[in-house]
C-alpha positions in Angstrom: 280.6 71.8 95.6 283.1 73.6 97.7 282.5 76.9 100.1 285.1 79.1 101.1 283.2 81.6 103.1 284.6 83.5 106.3 282.4 85.8 108.8 284.3 88.2 111.3 283.7 90.3 113.8 286.5 92.1 115.4 288.0 95.9 115.9 290.3 97.4 113.2 293.9 97.0 114.3 295.5 99.8 112.2 294.0 102.6 109.6 293.8 101.1 106.4 296.5 101.5 104.0 295.1 102.4 100.6 296.8 102.0 97.1 295.8 102.8 93.7 297.7 100.1 91.5 298.2 100.7 87.8 294.6 99.4 87.2 293.2 102.2 88.7 291.5 100.7 91.5 291.9 101.1 94.9 293.0 98.3 97.1 292.9 98.7 100.9 294.9 96.4 103.6 294.5 96.6 107.2 294.5 94.2 110.5 291.6 93.1 112.7 291.5 91.4 115.6 289.0 89.2 117.1 288.9 87.7 120.5 287.5 84.7 122.5 286.8 85.5 126.1 288.8 83.8 128.5 286.9 81.2 130.8 287.4 78.8 133.7 287.1 75.3 132.3 285.4 72.4 134.7 288.5 71.4 136.3 288.8 74.6 137.4 291.4 76.0 135.2 291.9 79.2 134.1 292.0 79.7 130.5 293.1 83.2 129.2 291.3 85.2 126.3 292.8 84.9 122.9 292.9 87.1 120.4 293.7 86.5 116.5 294.6 88.8 114.1 293.8 88.6 110.4 294.8 90.3 107.4 291.9 92.0 105.4 291.8 93.1 101.7 289.3 95.2 100.2 288.8 96.4 96.4 287.3 98.9 94.4 284.4 100.6 96.1 285.1 98.7 99.6 288.6 100.2 99.7 287.4 103.6 99.0 284.8 103.5 101.6 287.5 102.2 104.0 289.9 104.9 103.0 287.1 107.5 104.4 285.5 106.1 107.0 288.0 102.7 108.8 289.7 103.7 111.5 291.8 101.8 114.3 289.5 100.8 116.6 286.3 100.8 114.6 284.2 97.6 114.7 283.4 95.6 111.6 281.5 92.8 110.6 283.1 91.4 107.7 282.2 88.5 105.2 284.7 87.1 102.6 286.6 84.4 101.4 290.3 82.9 102.5 293.4 83.4 99.6 296.8 82.7 100.5 299.6 84.4 98.7 303.0 82.6 98.5 306.0 85.0 97.2 309.7 84.6 97.6 311.8 86.9 99.6 315.1 88.6 98.6 317.0 85.2 100.2 314.5 83.1 98.0 312.9 81.7 101.1 309.0 81.1 100.0 307.0 83.5 102.3 303.1 82.7 102.9 300.4 85.2 104.0 296.6 84.1 104.4 294.2 87.3 103.6 290.6 87.6 104.0 289.1 89.2 100.8 286.2 91.1 101.6 282.9 90.6 99.7 281.0 92.5 101.7 281.0 94.3 105.2 279.1 96.6 107.6 280.2 98.9 110.3 278.9 97.8 113.8 279.6 101.0 116.1 279.5 104.7 115.2 282.1 107.3 116.4 281.0 109.9 118.4 283.9 111.9 118.4 283.8 115.0 116.2 287.2 114.6 114.6 285.9 111.4 113.1 284.1 111.4 109.6 280.6 109.9 110.0 279.1 107.4 107.6 276.5 109.2 105.7 273.0 107.8 106.4 270.5 107.6 103.7 267.6 110.1 103.7 264.2 109.3 103.7 262.4 110.8 100.5 259.7 113.3 101.9 256.4 113.2 99.5 256.1 116.1 97.7 252.9 118.0 98.1 251.1 119.3 94.9 
């Protein structure tokens, strides 16, 4: 048995790029930054903060939601799996890219500026009077 699971919490680095390939399903790609805080170790040495950039890929309904609601700076919780693609560039050099294919995600912050669309929240149903 093996497991390929990634959990990330980070900030979106750029607005999603959403495409609709010939199959008709949306695909969204964007970068996500995760940052480890800097610290001072036991010997007194300063360890600076470290930021990693992740390539995120969303398909279908997730991609449609990304197009509507995800913007640069949004904080997201992402669950997914690692995928590595290989291709040859125009000079016949093999290129590799590792991406996170999203299985599940959630918004961790709500933007308060009125220019940004808000994610609709489900409304509780009221009992009907008879």
